[in-house]
Structure formats: structure tokens, C-alpha cells
N, C-alpha and C positions, 0 to 999 in steps of 0.2 A: 467440084467446081474451079477451084483454085487455079489448077493449071489451062481453066477456060476462061478466065480475067486474066493470068498470065501472057498466055497467045495474042486475047483480043489486043492487051495491052499495049506488045512488042510489035502487033503490026500494027498500030495506031502511028497517031503523030503526035505521042509523049517527047517528053524531054527525052527521053531515058537516063536521065543519071541513077537511078537502080535506086530510088528513094520509094519508099513504099510507107502508108502509116494504116493501119486497121483500127480501125472503131469498132467497139462492143467486140472487140478479137475471139473472148469466148478460150477454146480451149487450143489454139495459135495455129490450128491446119491451113486455113488460107496463109501465113505468117510460111509458116512452112515451106512450100512449094515454093516462094520468091525466095525465100533467104538457100534453097537447094541451088538459087542460080543467079547466086549473087549479087542480089538486094539485099540493102542497109534496110531496117526499119523500125518502128515502133507499135507495137500494141495497146489502145487501149479500154479498158475492162473497167466495170465498177466493182465487181464480184472477185474477189479474194480467193475462193475457189478454184473457180475457170481461170484466172493468172497463175494459180498454183498448177496445174494439168499443162498450162502453156507450155511454163517455166521448164518441166519435164521432155516436152513436146519438143520445144525451141534447143536443147540445153545443151546439144552441138553448136549452134549456130548461136548461142549468148553475145560473143562480139562483133556479131550481127544485129540484134534482132535487140532492143529493150522494152519491156514490158513495164506496164505505168496502169496502177490502180485510179483509176481517175472515173470522171461524170462527163457524158461526151458533151455537154454541154455546155464545160469551163475551162477546156483546155485549151492550155500555149504551149507550142512547142520555140525552142532558141533558132530551128531553122525550117523552113520550108520543104512541104514535101509534095512530089511528081502527080505518086498516085494514091490518093485514099481511096477506101474500100469499108464497107461493112456492108454483109452478108447475111442470112438461116432471117430475112425480113427480122435485125434487131431493133431497127430504128422506131418500129412498128411498138415496142417495148419506154418508149417512151412517152408520158405521163399524156401531154397535151404540144399544141399545134404552137405554144409558145416554145416548147423544150426544141421542141423538131428544128422550129427559127434559130435558136439562140446555137443549136449545134450546125446546121448549116452557114452560122457566122467566124463561129470559131474554125469549120472547114476554110470558108473564105479568106480567113486573116492568114492560114497557114498553105496553102497550095502555092504551088509554082503559077505562074500565068502561064505556059500550058500546060498547067496539070490535067487529070481527069479526077475524078469522083464517080464512081462504078458503087453502087446502092440500090437494094431491095426492098421494097414497100408492096405492103397488102393494097391491096384498093378496096370502095366498098364492095364490088362486082365481086374482087376475089374471092372474100370472106363469107360473104351468100352460096362460092359453091362448094368450099372448105372445108365441109361436110368430112368429117374419116378421123383414122390415124395416120401415121408417118410416125417410121422409125429410123433409128441415128444408134452405128453402133460402130466403134472400133478398137482397139486395146486397152484404150484410160476410161471410155464414158458409154453409159449405155444410157440411149435418150426416148422416150414413145410422148410423142405430143395426140391430142386427141383437138379436133378440132368441131366446135359448132355453129350454126346461127338461129337463133333468137328473131323469130321473126315478129310476135308479140311486140315482144322490147324493141328492136331492130337494133342488136346490138349480138357481135359477136366473137366467141367465147371461145380460147387457145388454152389448155391444159400441158401442162409438160410437168412430166415425169421422169427424174433422171436418177443417175446413181454412179457415181466413179467401183470404174473398177476397184480399188484399194479398197473401199467400203466392203468388199464381197472376203477382203482375206483374214 
């Protein structure tokens, strides 16, 4: 996914100052793709465990990428960024629309005038069709997501099981 976003961004009319801020950055996979292509950036995540994995994954680029443990609904930065990202349905984990609005306001305050914000989010239609399991794994992490939709209660449920490979050793 990161390579596709990188290609799209570089073909867009972005300011191309090569700065990225990844919200809910998780294990840093997306940031790694950008760091490998000379981007400076920041990853924000509320999970210390995910940031620990990101730190390992981005160790070679620690001079280019800063990782910060923070809530994406109340972050501030000292300089503006050209590109904001939030992938893997991360914004769906915010508790309500007020939190989503707060996150968007933080992005608005921290993005350059010509900047882009690329994110994905589930819609009610997507959630009702989202029944099933999805698996993601790499050298550091194993994640299994099971999604279902309860028509009676009109609620979508996504249960995520994860394991760091270091937990197996």
C-alpha cells in the first residue's frame, strides 16, 4: 500500500518538499516506504507497543523519521507537512465523530497549503459487506482480523488478534 501512495503522491501536484506525517502509524511500514525514498517524516500512534515495532523497522532511518506516542485527536507539530496519511482503517478506531473532527482539525493546522491528506475509512455499506477474515503478517507481526455485521443491532464488529514475533521467542 505504501508504494502505491508514494507513487500517487509523487504524480500529484503536491509541494514535494518530501515531508510526511503518518497518523496511527502502527508498525511504520508506510513510513518505511517513504524514508527509503528520501522523505523526512513523523509517525504518531497511541500504542507504545506498535511504536516499539515501528522503531525497529525504521532504525536505519531514525535520522529521517520521528516516532511520537500521542493521541491523533490532539497533536501539534512545530512545522507543517506536505503529506498526511492514515491507512488500514485506523481512523475507524476513533471513538466518535467528535474525535474524528478533532483529528481533522489537527491535520488542517499542520498541513501545508498545497498538501494532501490520504486516508481510508469504512462506510456503513463497506461494514455490512465486510464479513470474513483477513490476515496480515511480516517478519515482526502477525495480525488476524475477523469482521462481522449484526443486522439486528445494526452494528459492525471487527475483532483484531495480533502477535509480535518477539512474543514467540
